[in-house]
N, C-alpha and C positions, 0 to 999 in steps of 0.2 A: 787828723787828730787821733791820738791814742789816749784813752782814759781807762785806768785799771787794766782790764783784760781784753778790751775791745777797741776796734778801730772804726772811725767814722769820717765821712766827708761832709764838710760844712761850706756854706756859701756866705754871702754878706748878711749883716743884721741878725746875727745869732748871739745869744747869751749862753755862756758855759758856766755851770755851777759846780764848784769843787769845794770839798771839805779840806781842813788842814791835813797835810801830808798825803793827800790823795794823789797817786802817781799819774802824770799826764805828760804828753809831748805835743807840741804844735809845729807843723811844718807846712810850707807853702812854696810853690814854684814861682809865685809872683809876690811882689811887695804888698803887704797888707798892714793895716793899722787898727787900733782899737783902744779901749779903756780897760784898766784893771782896778777893780774895787776890792781892796784887801783889808779886812778888819779883824781885830783880835777879840776873843771872848771877854777880855777885861774891859773892852770898849762897849761891845754889844753882844750879848749871848742869845743866839737864836733859840736854843733849847728853852731858856728861861722865859722867853717871850712867845712861846708857842701858842698860848691862848689868845694872843693879840695877832700874831702873824703866822699862818700855817706853812712855815718854810720846811719843816722836817717831813720827809716822805714825799715832798713835792719838789722843792729846789735841791735839798740836801738829804742824803741818806735814803734816797729812792733806789733800793737795791735791784729792782727789776725794771726800772724805767731808763729813759735816755737822759744823759747828764747835760743836755743842751736844749734850747728851743729857739725858734725864730720869732722875733718881735714884729709886731704889726704897727706899733706906734713909736717909731724911731725917735721922733722929735721929743717926746716926753722923757725918754731915758737919757738922751743926749743933754737935754736941759737940766735934768737932775744932776748928772755928772758934772756939768759946768758949775752949778750952784754949790755942790759939795767942794769942788776944787777952789772956787772963790772963797768960800768960808774957811777952808783950811789955810789959805794964804793970809788970813787976817789974824789980828791979835786982839780979839774982842771978848767981852764978858759972855758967859753962858754959851761958849762955843760948842762944848760937848753936847748940850741939850739941842742946839740947832742942828748939829751934824747927825745926831741920833734921829731927829725928826725927819730930816731928808732921807736918811737910810731906811727908816720905816716905810716911807712913801715908796721908795725905790723897790723894796722887797715886796710890799703889798701888790704893786703893779706887776712885778715879776711873777708872783704867785698866780695872779689872775691870768696873765698871758700864758704861763706854763700850763695851767689847767686847760685853757682853750686849745693850745697847741696839742696837748695830749689827746684831747677829745677829737680834734680834727684829723689827727694823724693815726687814729686807731687802725691797727693792721687788720686785714681781712682774713679771718680764720674760717675754717670749716667749723660747724657746730661742735664736732667732737674735739678738734684741736683747741678751740676756745675753752671748752670745759676742762680739758686736761691741764692747760696752762694756768687757768685760774685756780684749779684745785692744787696745783703745784705751788703757786705763790702763797696760797692760804696755808698749805702744809708746812712750808718753810717758815713762814711767820709764826706758826704755832709750835714748831718743833726744833728750830735751829739750835736751841741750847742742849738738845740731847741726841739729835740725829744729824750726822755730819757727812754721810756718804751718799752718792747718787743712787746706789742700789737700794738703800733703805727707803728712799722716797718713791722709787719705781715700784717696790713691793707694796708700799702703802697705797699707791694709786692703781695698782693692779695693771700696770703696763710694763713693757720691757724697758730696760735702761737705755737701749739704743733708740727706741721710739721717743722716749722722753728727752734724751739728749738732742735728737734731731729737731724737735719742736722748739726747744730753747734756743738752739743755734740759729734756726731759721728766722724766728720772730723777735728774739731779744739780742741776737748777735753776741751771745756769750756761751760758754760751756756750762753744763749743769753744775760741775764742781765749782766754777767761779761764782755762779749765782748763789750757791750755798755759802761759800766762803765770804763773799761780799756781805751777806746778811750778818754773819758772825762778827766780822770786823766792825761793821756799823754799831753793833751792840757793845762790843768791847770798847770802842772809841767813846761811846756815850758814857759808859761807866767810868772810864779813866778821866774823861772830860769834866764830869759833873760831881763825882763823889770822891771820898777819901778811902774807899774800900781797898784793902790790900790786893795786890795783883793775884795772889793765891786764891782769894775768895772770888774775884772776878772770873778767874780761870775755871774754878769749880762750878760756878753758876752757869758757865757756858759749856759745861760738859767735858772739861779737861782736868783730869785728876793730877796730871803732872804740870806743875806751875812752869817749869823750865821748858817743857815742850810747847806750852802755850806761848811763852815769851818768844821762842824761836819762830813759831808760826806767825805771830803778830809782826815781828821784825821783818820777816820775809815778805809779808804782804804790804806792810806800811812803809818800811824802810828805816824805821827806828824802833827801839825797844819800848815796851809799855811805860817804863820809868821815864824815858826821855820824852815820849809823847805827852805824858801827864805834866811833866815839868815845864814844857814849852807852850802847850796850848790849854792845859787843864784849868778848870775854874775852882777846883776844890780848895785851893790855897786861901780862898776868900771865905771858906766856911768857918763858923765859930767853933773854936776848939772846946 
């Protein structure tokens, strides 16, 4: 499996969490099967239900974590998928409410198991590597809107860019550039997804003075322009004018 800039090997009973337009490919030498749960923000917006279900930064938009996890309660998830499938085949009253309820249970259980998976699969760092990596993640989170280059973060953390890149590649299976880029893209998607802010304003808020450079950057990383992304998955069209 390839997601964004990284490649992973998966076995059975894994859940893969992807955001709209997040690039990925799946390939297998043997026959495999699974479920796809695909929902639009007009149906259920994970951002707007963040206080109820902590999906953002856990299942979605986790710029430094793995985009998948192994489930330990297979029957629960398979049962929920079957109930969702049966409900969708009906023509009953309050169908939307029932489907949202099933989806919430599914996402809550997924968040619980993803957190457990992350805790159980914590990589073994040396104390120094752990400190550097955590400081890097914190630095990107605080400065992604103004610092875009690996060298700037290396200078901030007082380590060489080569050392920093090596730690990121070894433990996060990404390049340092892709780690920074991913965080910027997550923020850009969120603004396009939830607000009516002009693309020029979003670009400026993320440290890009040239709106057209930002649009080219976004399209290269996401596959579509900011305008197309907002038009197809954005929630802002429901805002009061």
